[in-house]
KEMI-211600 format. One record per atom (N, C-alpha, C, O, CB): x, y, z. Coordinates in steps of 0.02 Angstrom, whole numbers, plus 50000, padded with zeros to 5 digits. Last residue first. Glycine has a CB too. Example, Ala and Ser with C-alpha at 12.3 -4.5 7.8 and 13.67 -1.06 7.14 Angstrom:
# KEMI-211600
506424988850354/506844994750357/506455000250394/506705005750402/507044997050286/506604971650390/506154977550390/506604983550390/507124983450423/505654977650452/
# end
This chain:
# KEMI-211600
512944820151048/513414820851100/513624828451110/514034829951154/514014816451086/512124817850942/511814821851003/512354822951053/512234826651101/511194817951039/512884810850855/512604816650832/512354821250891/512384827450888/512044814950785/513254799450919/513724803850896/513514810650879/513874815550887/514024801050844/511954793850943/512374796050997/512914801250979/513034806251013/512684790151026/511574790750809/511184795150843/511574798350908/511534804350923/510534791250863/512514780350784/512514786250747/512194792150780/512464797650781/512194785050686/512144771050884/512844773650883/512874780050843/513204784750864/513334768450854/510854767650829/511014771150895/511684774750904/511754780450928/510974766250949/511254760750722/510894766650715/510924771050775/510994777150772/510234765250699/511884749650779/512304754150734/511974760750719/512304765650706/512454750650668/510724744250844/511354746850882/511764751350843/512004756450868/511804741050904/509894740950739/509754745050786/510294748750820/510324754950824/509434741850827/510624731150676/510424736750636/510264742850684/510464748550673/509804734850592/510704721450776/511314724450752/511174730850714/511564735550719/511694719550709/509324717850785/509684720950842/510344724250824/510534729350853/509814715750895/509104711950659/508814718450674/509194722050729/509364727950725/508104717750695/510524705450566/510054704650625/509734712050635/510054717250623/510484701850697/511534701350473/510924705450456/510364704350507/509804702450490/510654703550384/512614693450511/512754699950481/512114704250476/512174710450476/513054699050411/512284680450565/512884684650594/512944691350571/513274695350605/513534681550577/511204676150497/511174677250567/511744680650602/511704683150658/511064671350596/511794676150370/511274681050384/511184682450456/511114688150478/510644678750358/512624665050386/512874671850372/512414677250389/512594682350418/513034672550302/511734654450394/512184656450446/512474663150445/512544666550496/512694652150446/511164654950265/510724656350322/511144658150385/510964662550424/510264650150335/512264651750186/511924658250177/511514659950244/511524665550271/511434657850112/512564638650221/513034643750237/512734650750230/512944655250267/513614643050193/511344632250190/511534632550260/512034638150267/511964642150313/511834625750285/511224634650044/510724637050089/510954637350164/510784642050198/510134632650081/512404628550002/512344635049993/511804638350036/511894643850062/512234636249925/512014614950031/512644617950059/512584625650061/512694628850112/513274615750014/510814613249959/510834612250026/511404616050059/511304619750107/510884605250039/511324615549825/510794619249852/510824619249926/510854624649956/510154616749829/512234605049809/512464611949812/511974616449841/512154620949879/512634614149747/511354594149818/511904594949869/512164602049876/512284604749929/512494590449850/510614595449702/510324596649767/510834597349823/510724601049871/509854591149784/510734601849559/511244599549607/510964600849675/511034606249703/511954603249597/509944607249461/510164600949448/510684597949499/510994592749488/510424601049383/509684619949515/509104615249501/509384608049494/509074603249519/508714617449433/510974626349511/510644624049576/510084619149565/510014614449604/510354630149615/511174627449377/511754624949418/511464623149490/511724618649522/512344630749423/510054633149328/510174626549312/510684623749360/510624618049381/510384625949242/510204646649361/509694642749395/509814635649391/509724632049440/509034644049368/511174650549268/511364650049342/510844646149382/511014642749431/511454657249374/510374648649154/511084645349157/511204644549231/511334639049256/511694650049120/509404657749169/509224650549165/509864646349174/509844640849201/508864648849094/510104669549165/509704667849227/509554660649224/509564657349277/509024672049233/510524669349033/511034669049092/510734667249152/511044663649191/511384675549104/509314670948972/509754665048955/510294664049012/510444658449033/510134666248883/508784682649014/508534676749035/508904670849026/508844665949064/507974675849009/509454696649071/509674691549021/509334685149041/509604681949087/510464690749017/509534707049156/509134708149098/509264703049047/509214704348987/509244714849070/511244704349209/510594707849214/510204707549148/510484707749094/510684715149235/511934688249232/511954694349192/511284697949197/510774694549190/512114692749118/511894681749399/511784681349327/511834688149296/511774693249331/511114678149310/512524673949541/512394680149507/512354678449434/512724674249408/512924685549521/512014664249684/512384664749621/512124671149587/511564673449602/512284658149575/512124662149865/511804661749795/512304663049743/512914663049753/511224666849787/512664665749989/512024661849989/511704661149918/511114659649911/511504665450036/513704671450036/513834665749999/513194662249981/513194656449961/514284661450036/513604683750108/513264678150136/513474671450098/513414666150129/512504679350132/514314694050047/514304694050121/514014687350145/514184685350200/513874700150150/514174691649914/514814690849937/514774690550012/515194687050042/515254696149911/512754693949896/513064687149885/513774686449911/513964680949930/513084685549811/512664707249939/512334701849972/512584695649965/512654691750013/511724701349955/513424712749829/513614713949901/513314709049942/513684706349984/513424720749926/512634709949717/513334706849723/513574707849793/513944703449816/513864710149672/511464717949753/511454710649753/512174707449755/512284702749793/511074708249691/511294731149737/511484728949809/511634720849807/511884717949855/510814730649865/511684732649571/511394735949630/511674732349690/512264730849692/510604735849630/511964716849484/511944724049488/511604726649556/511294722649591/511544726749427/511804703249426/512414706349455/512414713649454/512854716549422/513024703949420/510314695649482/510684699049434/511264702649464/511224704949521/510254703649397/510274679449577/510084687049571/510494690349513/511014687549496/510244691049641/509644666249656/509994668249593/509734675549580/509144677249574/509834662949529/509894658549819/509564663449771/509984663949710/510584662349710/509474670749802/509434644949932/509934648649885/509564652949836/509004651449814/510384643449844/508704646250088/508544645250018/509054648949976/509124655049980/507834647650003/508664648450221/509064643350195/508964641250126/509104635550106/509004638050234/508044659850261/507684653050265/508014647450238/507724642050232/507064653150232/508914669350227/508854667650301/508394661650312/508374658850367/508584673850341/508734669950091/509374667050114/509294665050189/509564659850210/509974672350105/507454676150092/507554669450063/508194666050092/508194660250113/507594669849985/507774688650152/507374684450182/507354677050158/507254672450198/506774687250178/508634693550050/508904692050115/508434687450158/508664683050195/509034698650152/507724695149947/508284690649938/508594688450004/508794682750014/508804693849894/506904705650006/506594698749984/507144692849975/507034687049991/506204699649912/507804716450012/507544713350068/507274706450053/507444701650089/507034717750098/508644725149928/508664717849921/508314713949977/508534708349989/509364715749916/509044739649908/509004736149973/509064728349962/509534725449988/508314738050011/509144744549778/509454747949833/509484744249906/509874745749951/509104754449840/509364736649620/509034736649688/509474740449739/510084739649741/508914729249714/509254743349471/509754742049517/509464742549588/509334747949613/510334746649507/507934735649368/508284740649402/508814739149453/508814733449478/507834744349432/507474722649351/507704726349295/508104731949316/508624733149285/507154728549254/507774708849457/507554715349449/507854718149389/508424716449372/507704719349507/507484693349485/507884696449426/507674703449416/507374704449363/507774692549359/507534684349610/507254691249599/507654694849547/508104698749562/507264695449665/507264668049659/507564672549615/507184678849616/506564678849623/507614669749548/507664652649751/507374659149748/507684663749698/508294663749692/507394662049811/507424635549772/507824640949747/507404647049744/506804646449733/508144639449680/506484627849845/507184624949832/507684630249809/508274629649823/507144619349777/505224632149962/505604633349901/506294629449904/506594628149956/505724641249891/504424631750074/504274626750021/504724627249963/504644623349916/503574627449998/504794642750153/504984635450179/504854630450127/505144625050131/504574633250245/504244653050084/505004652450085/505214645850105/505714643150082/505324657450131/502924650750122/503154650450056/503854648850050/504054644050017/503034656450023/502924652550259/502744645750230/502964644950157/503164639550133/501964644650234/503304665750268/503744660550296/503614653550267/504054649450253/503674660450372/502064670750211/502794672050179/503274666950205/503624663950165/503104679450199/501164667250300/501144664650232/501784665350193/502004661250153/500604668050194/501534675050407/501554668150413/501564664650347/501914659750337/501014665850452/501384688350353/502044685950372/502074678250375/502544675150350/502244688850440/500344687550206/500554690150272/501164686450296/501414681850263/499984689650323/500484691350029/500554686550087/500624690850149/500884696350150/501194681450079/499584693549877/499944696149931/499934691749994/499424688650010/499684702749947/499664678849765/499394685249785/499834687949838/500394685549846/498664684749811/500124666349707/499794666749771/499544672949801/499254672849855/500204664349815/500114658849561/500174664949591/499764665149656/499154664249657/499984670149543/501084645349489/500574646549541/500674654449565/501224656249585/500664640949605/501494634149362/501514640849385/500924642049435/500364639849423/501484645649326/501384622049301/501974622649339/502004629449371/502494630749407/502584621349298/500294621449214/500254617149276/500904617549317/500974613849366/500124609649256/500774630149113/500174631549150/500164627649216/500044630549269/499554629749109/501854630649022/501984630049093/501394630949141/501474632349201/502494634849110/501924632648892/501694625948912/501874624948987/502014619449011/502034620248867/502224644948849/502794640948863/502594634348886/503034630248900/503234644148912/500984650648838/501274648848775/501904644548785/502114641048740/501444655148736/500694652248975/500244647848934/500644645948872/500644640048855/499544651448914/501704661249010/501604655349045/501234650149000/501454644448991/501224656849108/501344672448926/502004668548919/501984662048947/502214657348916/502574672048949/500154675548989/500134673148918/500774669648902/500774664548868/500024679148868/500604679649114/500184673749111/500144670849036/500114664749024/499464675549139/501194691349074/501584686049106/501214679149096/501484674049073/501674687749183/500104699349035/500584697348985/501034691449010/501214687148971/501024703548966/499474699549161/499084695749105/499624694449051/499624689049022/498404700249072/500374707449228/500304700549249/499964696349195/500144690649183/499904700149314/500114719549154/500764716149157/500764708849174/501084704649142/501184719549205/498764722149184/498944720449117/499614717449109/499724713349064/498894726149076/498954725349323/498594719649304/498684717749234/498684711649222/497914720649316/499474736849371/499914732249345/499564725249322/499904720349304/500424731149398/498454744749419/498814747049360/499294742249327/499504742949270/499184752949376/498154738349539/497674737649479/498044739849414/497934737049360/496994742149490/499584729549600/499224735549597/498704734249537/498804729949494/499724742049586/499994715949699/499754718349629/499324723849626/498744723449647/499404713249594/501244709449803/500664714049794/500594716249720/501074718049686/500744720349840/501614691549784/501764698749792/501154702949778/500654700949749/502334700849747/502274675949723/501844679649771/502094687549773/502674689249764/501904675949846/502454661549636/502534668549639/502024671649684/501424670149682/502504671349572/503264646849596/502804649849643/502944657249649/503514659149664/502854646349713/503544635149477/503674641849493/503084644349535/502504644049514/503784646049429/504344618749455/503744622849466/503954630049492/504474630849524/503254619249519/505064605749354/505104611949397/504394614749402/503944613449362/505634617649366/505914589949349/505314593549339/505314599749382/505524599549439/504714589249353/507744589849331/507094587749365/506574592549344/506714598249325/507144587549445/508634589449177/508494592749239/507824589449269/507414586849232/508444600649227/508824585249052/509324583349100/509204586649170/509624586449214/510004585349073/507954590448971/507814583548993/508294581649044/508194576649078/507834578648935/507244607048960/507824602348961/507704596048996/507374596049048/508394605348991/506114614248966/506194610848904/506804606048908/506874601548866/506274616048849/506284621349086/505724616049084/505814612049018/505584606349017/504954619549087/507174631549054/507404624849095/506904619649088/507074613749084/507504626049175/506384640148983/506914637448951/507194631248988/507424626448957/507414642548942/505484643849082/505224641049026/505794636848985/505684631348959/504924646648984/506374650649172/506054644349196/505794640349133/505864634249131/505444645849248/506564661649090/507134657749111/506854651349131/507104646349106/507554661049167/505264667849080/505644665949024/506194660549038/506254655549002/505954671948996/505024670449217/504594665649180/504904663149116/504834657349097/503934668849165/506044679649235/506094673349271/505614667649241/505774661749240/505904674649346/505604690149161/506274686749148/506294680149177/506544675449147/506864690649176/504384693049219/504364691049151/505054687449130/505074682749090/504204697449105/504824699249344/504524692449343/504524689349277/504644683349273/503824692549368/505534710649368/505794706149326/505494698849327/505804693749313/506474705949339/505254722549437/505464717249483/505684710749437/505974706049464/504834715449537/504754731049338/505364732649371/505634726349408/506234725349406/505254738549420/503444726549305/504024725249258/504754725849294/505214722049282/503974730649197/502704718749450/502784723549407/503414722549359/503844718349372/502804729549444/502214714449602/502134711749534/502134718049483/501644721749476/501434707249528/503374714449732/502834718449697/502794715549627/503314714249595/502994726549696/503944697649772/504044704749769/503404707249738/502964703449720/504694706849727/504624682349763/504184686849803/504364693949802/504884695949827/504184684749872/504794667349685/504834674149666/504364677749721/503764676249723/504594675249587/505524650749677/505064655649701/505264662849685/505844664249674/504984654849774/505494634149619/505844640849616/505284645849636/504704645349618/506164642549538/505624618049664/505204623249670/505614629549671/506024630549715/504794622449729/505734602549576/506144607749608/505694614049603/505414615549550/506884608849570/504824587649604/504914593949573/505344598449617/505334598449678/504254597049558/504624576649678/505114575549622/505194582149587/505614582549543/504864569949570/504674579249857/504304580249785/504814578549736/505404578849751/504024588149770/504474582950023/504704577849972/504304578449912/503694578249913/504664570649997/504734599950069/504264595450063/504584589950012/504914591949965/503594598850040/506274603450165/505854604650100/505324598650093/505484592950111/506374604950030/506414609050321/506474603350277/506014604050221/505414605250230/506354597050313/507414622850387/506694619950358/506774614450312/507174614850266/506274625350318/508144627750528/508284625150463/507634621250441/507384616950477/508934620450464/507484643050609/507624635050606/507704632950536/507404635650490/507004630450638/507364656250581/507954653850616/508054646550609/508614643950602/507924655450688/506184662750539/506674660550488/507294656450520/507684653650482/506954666850448/505594663950659/505234660850607/505664658750546/505534653950511/504694665350586/506514677550700/506094672550726/505644670150665/505384674150627/505654675250789/507294687850643/507414681550620/506934676250651/506954670550627/508104679950633/507124703250574/506894699950635/506844692450617/506394690650580/506194702950661/508564709450494/507994705450492/507744703250563/508154701650606/508144699550450/509324724350429/509274719150483/508564715950482/508054719250472/509424722450555/510444731350314/509784729450331/509784724250389/510244720150393/509434726750268/511894741050369/511554735850334/510864734550359/510684736150415/511934729750338/512324757350356/512024752450411/511624747050373/511084748450348/511504756450467/513464768550315/513174762250290/512974758250350/513394755950390/513674758350245/513364786050299/513394780250342/513164774650307/512674775350269/513024780950404/513974799050207/513484793650205/513724787950244/514244785050227/513334791550136/515004807650206/514384810050243/513874804150243/513384804550280/514054816750207/515994803250127/516054802450193/515434804550238/515404803250298/516634805850212/515644806649991/515454800650010/515464799250089/515074795350116/515864796249975/514924822149968/515494819049994/515264812750020/514814812350061/515854823050044/513714822649830/513914824049901/514554820449915/514734816049876/513354821749953/512924822049714/513514826049720/513674828549787/513754834449802/513474831549676/511944813349704/511734818749737/512334824049743/512264829549771/511464816449803/512614803049630/511984805149607/511784812149640/511484816349606/511464799649623/513794800249713/513824803749646/513154806349618/513144811549586/514114798949594/513114795849823/513624801149828/513764804449763/513854810449758/514244798449856/512354785649778/512004791749790/512494797349807/512304803149805/511494790749846/513344775149754/512934778249695/512584785049713/512534789549671/512354773149671/513904773649884/514294776049828/513874778949772/514004784349746/514714770449800/512704768749941/513084774549971/513514777749919/513504783749910/513514772350030/512404757649872/511984763149868/512274769549894/512104775049872/511384761649901/513544748849897/513384750949830/513004757149828/513184761849792/513004745849796/513494747450040/514054751250009/513884753449941/514044759149923/514684747250007/511864749050109/512424745650085/512904749850051/512744755450032/512224740550044/510934758350151/510904751450180/511424746450150/511404740450164/510194748550170/511404774350211/511184769650155/511274762950185/511624761950234/511604770350086/511074790150283/511144782850292/510964778750232/510424779550205/510724780450348/511754805350330/511354801950282/511554794350292/512124792750308/511474804750205/511584819050447/511904812350424/511464809350372/510864810750370/512014807050484/511064831250450/511674830250493/511974823650474/512564822550485/511504830550571/510554840750300/510454835650351/511134834250393/511684835950371/510194829050315/510774849150203/510534852050262/510424846850319/510234848450375/509914855650248/511084841150092/511664844950125/511444848450187/511874850850224/511974850250076/509904837450050/510294832250085/510914835350120/511214832650167/510524826650035/509504849149982/509174847350046/509564842650087/509594843150148/508504844350033/510284848649865/510334854449911/510044852449979/510344854050030/509954860749882/509824836649802/510574838249816/510674843649871/511104843049915/510924840849749/508484839549785/508714833949830/509434835049850/509614834349908/508644826949793/508494850649701/508244851149767/508474845349816/508634846249875/507494851449762/509044845049579/509304850549621/509124851149690/509544852049734/509154856249595/508004834649553/508744833449562/509134838649603/509484837049651/509064833149497/506864842749543/506934838049592/507624835949608/507824835549666/506564832649575/507174850449428/507064853849488/507164848849551/507494850449601/506334857049484/507264840549330/507804844749339/507804848349413/508304848949448/507794849849281/505904835749330/506484831449342/507114835849369/507394834649422/506664827449272/504994845349288/505074844349365/505684840349377/505994841249430/504444840449398/504584847649166/505184850949188/505374850049260/505824853249287/505134857749175/505014830249139/505194837049136/504554841349133/504054839249105/505664838449076/504334817349254/504434820549192/504694827549198/504644830749251/503814820649155/505194804549347/504814811149354/504904815249286/505464816349264/505094815549421/505954794349339/505334793449304/504864800149313/504294800649291/504974786649333/507024796049424/507124795349356/506524794549316/506604794049256/507544790249344/506394796249554/506604802549520/506734801549445/506554805849405/507234805349554/506224782049582/505684786749577/505854793049538/505484794949492/505484788649645/507544777849582/507034774249546/506474778549534/506244778949477/506814768249581/508154785849680/508284787049607/507814783449558/507704785749502/508994784949591/507744781649804/507464787549779/507584788449697/507174791049659/507774793449820/508214770649882/507954769349813/507614775249780/507234774249732/507464763649816/508504777450010/508194770149998/507854769449937/507264767849936/507704768050049/509334784250132/509324783950065/509074777650046/509384772550063/509924785350037/508824793750284/508974787650247/508914788450170/508524792450145/508514782250271/509404806550384/508974804650321/509254798950292/509844798750275/508934810250265/509254815550530/509594810250494/509124808450437/508514808850443/509764803950540/509564830350616/509074827050575/509474821650534/510004823250507/508694832350527/509774836550790/510054833450729/509454830150687/508954827750714/510614827850749/508764850950845/509014843650857/509314841550787/509144844250735/508374838150882/507964861950849/508624862150875/508934855550890/509304854650938/508634865950933/506694863950799/506774859650852/507464859650884/507534857450941/506604853250831/506884873050699/506264874150744/506384870050806/506204872150861/505574871850707/508014869550626/507984876350650/507464876550702/507574880150751/507844881450595/507774855650589/508324857450626/508264864150661/508444864550719/508884857450583/506554857550516/506564853550583/507214855150617/507174856050678/506524845450571/507034865150405/506564868050449/506464864050515/506304867050566/505924868750413/507974856050348/508194862350375/507714865550423/507914868250474/508334866850320/507064844350313/507634844050355/507814851050389/507784851650450/508224841550313/505974844150229/505854846050297/506454847650338/506424851250387/505494840850329/506474840050105/506264846550110/506114849450184/506114855450198/505684846950067/506704826450116/507224830450139/507024837750143/507354841550179/507804829650097/505944815850075/505654820650126/506114825050156/506014827450212/505334817150180/506694809249989/506074813349959/505734817050014/505284821050001/505514808549923/507524801950064/507764809150040/507224812950005/507274818949992/508384808849991/506694794250195/506804794950129/507104802150112/506944807150143/506164793550092/506384794750330/506444787850299/506674788550229/506864783450201/505764783950299/507194804750451/506774804050394/506904797650356/507474795450351/506874809850350/507304806650624/507554802350565/507014802350512/506444800350525/507724794550588/507874817250753/507284816050703/507564812050638/508014814450605/506954823650679/508224817450924/508424816750853/507844815350814/507354812450839/508944811450841/507554820751036/508234822051036/508544821050966/509074823850952/508554817751086/505904828651038/506384823351024/507094825951033/507224831951036/506274820650955/504564833951095/505254836251110/505804831151104/506134829451153/505274838951177/503164831951094/503654826651093/504334828451120/504634824951161/503724824351026/502354843251106/502114836751131/502654831951139/502634827951186/501604833951086/503024854451041/502674855151111/502484848551144/502454848251205/502004859351104/503784850050932/504084854550982/503704854751050/503994855151104/504104861450953/502884841150865/503524838350889/503874843450945/504194841350993/504014837150824/501844850250840/501724844350874/502414841650906/502454840250965/501394839350824/502454859650758/502124861750819/502084856050869/502254856550927/501434864350803/502934852250653/503394855450695/503074857250764/503374856350817/503644861550661/501654848350594/502174843350625/502604846250669/502694843450723/502594840150576/501064861250560/500734856550604/501234851250639/501224850050699/500194852950563/502074865150467/501934869150525/501654864950581/501904864750637/501454874850509/501854855950365/502484856150400/502444859950461/502774857950510/503004859050358/500594859650327/500724852850353/501344852550391/501374849250442/500744847950301/500834872050279/500374871750333/500464864550363/500394863750424/499624873250309/501624870150167/501894873050220/501514872150286/501794871650340/501984879750205/501324864350045/501154860650102/501454863550167/501534859950216/501354853750092/501914871549944/501204872249951/500934868350014/500354869250032/500864869949887/503534877250003/503094873949957/502384874749979/502244878350027/503264866749951/504344883050094/504234887150033/503744883649984/503544886449933/504924888349996/504624873150179/504124878750199/504024883850150/503654888650161/504334882150261/505034862050052/504954863050131/504404868350140/503844868050115/505684865850169/505274858349931/505394865449945/505204866850017/505204872650038/504994870149895/504844845649920/505564846649926/505724853449942/506284854749964/505914844649867/503484847449894/503694844549955/504444845849967/504634847050024/503534837149956/503594852949759/503244856449811/503534854049876/503814858049913/502474855349807/504084841949685/504454848749692/504224852749748/504634855749783/504374853149631/503004833049704/503674831449730/504094837849739/504404839049790/504034826449682/502014839149633/501924838749708/502654837249735/502864840049786/501354832649731/502524839849503/502404845849538/502364845149614/502594849349654/501804848749513/502554824849481/503144829449476/503054835749518/503454837049564/503254831549402/501684814449485/501864817849544/502424823149544/502704825349594/502024812949590/501484805449383/500974809649396/501134814849452/500734819349463/500404805649413/502614798249373/502414801849310/501844807149328/501754812249295/502134796449252/502704791549495/503104797749488/502854801149426/502884807249427/503874796449483/501404785149588/501634785249522/501994791949504/501674797249499/501054783849476/500834782549711/501564782949710/501804782949637/502374780949625/501894776949749/499484781549703/499734786749745/500474787449737/500744792549757/499564785649816/498304780149614/498994777849597/499464782749634/499774787149605/499124777749515/496844775149720/497314780149683/497964776649669/498174771749700/497444787049726/496114766449792/495894768349722/496364772649682/496314773549622/495254772149725/496644764349908/496534758749872/496414759849802/496544755749758/496034755449898/496724777549962/497334774649940/497234768749895/497624767749849/497734772749997/495374779949998/495704783549937/496264780249912/496364779649852/495924790649951/495314770950108/494874770750045/495104773949987/495044771349931/494264773450056/496284776850195/496354769750167/495914768750105/496144765850056/496164764250220/495724788950223/496374788750188/496454781450157/496674780550100/497004790650240/494574784950296/494494788450228/495124788850191/495104789050129/494234795450235/495144778950404/494714774850359/494594778550286/494524775650232/494004773650397/495964789250466/496254783050437/495764779350389/495994776750338/496474778350494/495734806350428/495454799750463/495664793950422/495594793550361/494634799650470/496154817850381/496664812850392/496394806650425/496764802250447/497214815750433/495014825550369/495254823050308/495854817950317/496024814250271/495464828950265/495004829750503/494444825950478/494634821950411/494444816150401/493844830750466/496124838250514/496144831550545/495554826950521/495634820850520/496124832250623/495704849150435/496194845150406/496184837850445/496224832550414/496924849050410/494884854650537/494594851950472/495064847050436/494874841850411/494434857750423/495814858950624/495304854350643/494964851450583/494774845550585/494824857650688/496524869150555/496844862750571/496324857150594/496444851150581/497374863950627/495634877650429/495844876950494/496074870150508/495844865450475/495324878850539/496424881650270/495854879350302/496064877450378/496654875850388/495564873250261/497314885850185/497204890350232/496614888250276/496334892250314/497114896650201/497514877650078/498144879450111/497974883750177/498414885050217/498614883650060/496294876350015/496474871650067/497194872450101/497404868550144/496434864850037/496314886849926/495924886949979/496084881950030/495994883450089/495304886549961/497194883549824/497474888249870/496984888449933/497224890049988/497544895349834/497334867549763/496924872749781/497184877149836/497354874749890/496314870149798/498344857549746/497964859749690/497444865049703/497104867049655/497644854249662/499044855249860/499394856249801/498994859349745/499244863249704/499664850049780/497974853149953/498384859349958/498794860549896/498904866349879/498834859050018/497584840149909/497114846749897/497504852649906/497404857449868/496484847349948/498694832449936/498404832749867/498004839249858/498064843049810/497934826349853/498744834250078/499304836050034/499074836749960/499284841449927/499884830750039/497534828950112/497724836050130/498284837850082/498244843050048/497964836850208/497674815350074/497104819850047/497304827150057/497234831050011/496394818450086/498824810650150/498844811750073/498234815250049/498304818449996/498914804850034/499384820350291/498944815850263/498854816750184/498814822250157/498304816450299/500524825250359/500504826550287/500024820850258/500194817250211/501264826450254/500254812650492/500444819350467/500524819350389/500584814050359/501104821750501/499284803150602/499534803950535/499684811150520/499264815550533/499044801250485/499234792350743/499164799150719/499554800050651/500124797750646/499424804050773/499604779850782/498974780750742/498954787450708/498694788150653/498344779950786/501294775350765/500794778350800/500174779050755/500234778650694/501034784950827/501964758450727/501884765450714/501304768350750/500844764650767/501804766650642/502244745850746/502384749150802/502284757150783/502494761650820/503124747150827/501414731350682/501614738450670/501724741850738/501324740750783/501064742450627/501944715150662/501574719450704/501814726850699/502404728150712/501624716950773/502284713050482/502434711550554/502024716050595/501764720850567/503204712350571/502034717350360/501774710250374/502024708150444/501994702250463/502024704950316/501324733850351/501914729150363/501594722650366/500984722050373/502354730650429/500934750050304/500734743650301/501334738750308/501814739550270/500364742650240/500614765850384/501084761350364/500784754550360/500404752750405/501644761650408/499474777950317/499664773750369/500194768550340/500204767150280/499024770350399/500094791250211/499574785950224/499844782150282/500434783050297/499444781150160/500874804150244/500444802850186/499884797450198/499294798950195/500874800750128/501854796650376/501654802350331/501334800350270/501504795150243/502224806350312/501904789850540/501774789150468/501584796150435/501234800450462/501174783850457/503164788250656/502624793150638/502484792250564/502924793850525/502834800750654/503754780650796/503684779750719/503074783250694/502514781250710/503634771950698/504604785250918/503954786550898/504024786050820/504304790350786/503674793750927/505474778051064/505414778850984/504694780150968/504244776950994/505674772050942/506584777451171/505984780451167/505814782351093/505994787651067/505994786151212/507474761151198/507434768351178/506734770451164/506304766351147/507854769751116/507624747351224/507474751851277/507434759551263/507374763651308/507954750751327/507684738851121/508354740951157/508204745651212/508674747751246/508864744551106/506394739051077/506644732851117/507274734251153/507414731451206/506764726751071/506504750651004/506064750351066/506284744651109/506354745351170/505304749451048/507354746250902/507514751550951/507154751751011/507434752851065/507434757650924/506524736250846/507164734550878/507434739850923/507714738350976/507674733050828/505524744550793/505384739650840/505984737650881/505954737450943/505114733950808/506214752450704/505954755550760/505784750450813/505894751650872/505364759750742/506634742150609/507114746250645/506844748850705/507144747850757/507354751650604/505364737350564/505834732850597/506374736650638/506544734650693/506164728450546/504894749550504/504524746750558/504964741350601/504924741150662/503864743450527/505794751650401/505684756350454/505384753250518/505604754350574/505254761650429/505664738850327/506294740650358/506214745350416/506474744150470/506744743550308/504334740250283/504554734750321/505244736150360/505324734650419/504634728850273/504384751850212/503954751650266/504194745650314/504234746350375/503204750950240/505254747750108/505474753450144/505054752850219/505354753250272/505294760650099/504544737750041/505144735750076/505374741350126/505654739850179/505694734250024/502774738450072/503334740450031/503984738950077/503954738850139/503264748550007/501114734750042/501704732850089/502344733850050/502454730450000/501664725150115/499994746549993/500504742449978/500924740950033/501104745550071/500854744949927/499084756949994/498834750250024/499334744450008/499154738650009/498114748349993/500284770150024/499564767650008/499434761150036/499634759550092/499424767149932/501524769950090/501494768250019/500774766450002/500664761349969/501994762450000/502134782250209/501734776750191/501684775250116/501804780050079/501114777750217/503664787950265/503144788550210/502764782050201/503064776850188/503484790450141/504124791650431/504114786750375/503514787750329/502954788450352/504104779450402/505104797850552/504564799950505/504594795450439/505064795850399/504654808050487/505464795150711/505634792550646/504984793350599/504454790250606/505884784750653/506204802250852/505554802250806/505794800350737/506254803450709/505144809950804/506744797451003/506824796950932/506144798150899/505624795450917/507124790150911/507554800551147/506904801051119/507034802051044/507374806651023/506484806851152/508544789551249/508454794351194/507794794651160/507494789451146/508934792951143/
# end
């Protein structure tokens, strides 16, 4: 089967959606399918070997210029290709707040309008390429924010179009008026033009059914899948009198690092628990540097300076080494997480987790038994649940083993690929 998977890049950031898309397409390739992972806006960044093609569509510079100037909606395609040069896109992405929804309301509306939007020329180029050079059997969109393409792709290519649901509400809820209402209406209408929608867990399928006012039966649930090499062996924690708590995610308020610092500070003052240290890693955008500075002030004021380490952004090997060094992992997100990839990676490393009881997290804990839940946005509750693991090494080890085994049974990349293929086969039969 010839599959085209259209995935939106996130600038210079390694994001969970890019990791998922790359892992899925790599697993489909390993299954013998003909897959073309095609980046949109910016090249994809992942911590695994990328299987995406070099050619870029809807290049971020062209999309921006066409939004703001009628002249660039009529420039020749060969000139657009110069503006899509990877080196130029990479330089601009490092300097721009390319994914800030408060700045992208008008552009989001335009993209969701498809061939009635200001980026019609980019859609024409994509359709021309797919129709004449690729001729796919199915097209998969990585996000509902790309759903403005769905009807045009179906009509011009005559193939089914699948669309993943992957945290769009977090973006949409920050789009300012008057664009917010338009985005909500266009998303709902566009998703009705797809042949199938895919969510990564039951929580998000139920939520988006209500959010988009869609029949729940139209949304398939295909759980996340991990490439488990590197995670598969049970890892021995370094001998130390300290218990190490870890955090791995983008450094921003949404991911809740400030809540974890508060909770660990509370535990550090307890004399009935062993000494603690907190290891933190993840992408830091320039716009989030003030947030990290605030967190560091809390660290200093809590007397935790010698217990806190920020490791920056990690590649895959560094990520595996970090997870191997942890006793407990926590990701106390403020928002309702639609995926939960870092938590699954920790569990797959045999590390028990403490997560807020909202979004996809209760489903992950129920499926794996790999951790505990706390009340959302509540550092006292987070500290209480962390203490249950910090103070009980036997419980940590038992929970880590059972969670790791469950991930190997339920959340493998090859399973994700096979379930996705089953959907494609039904649609193309």
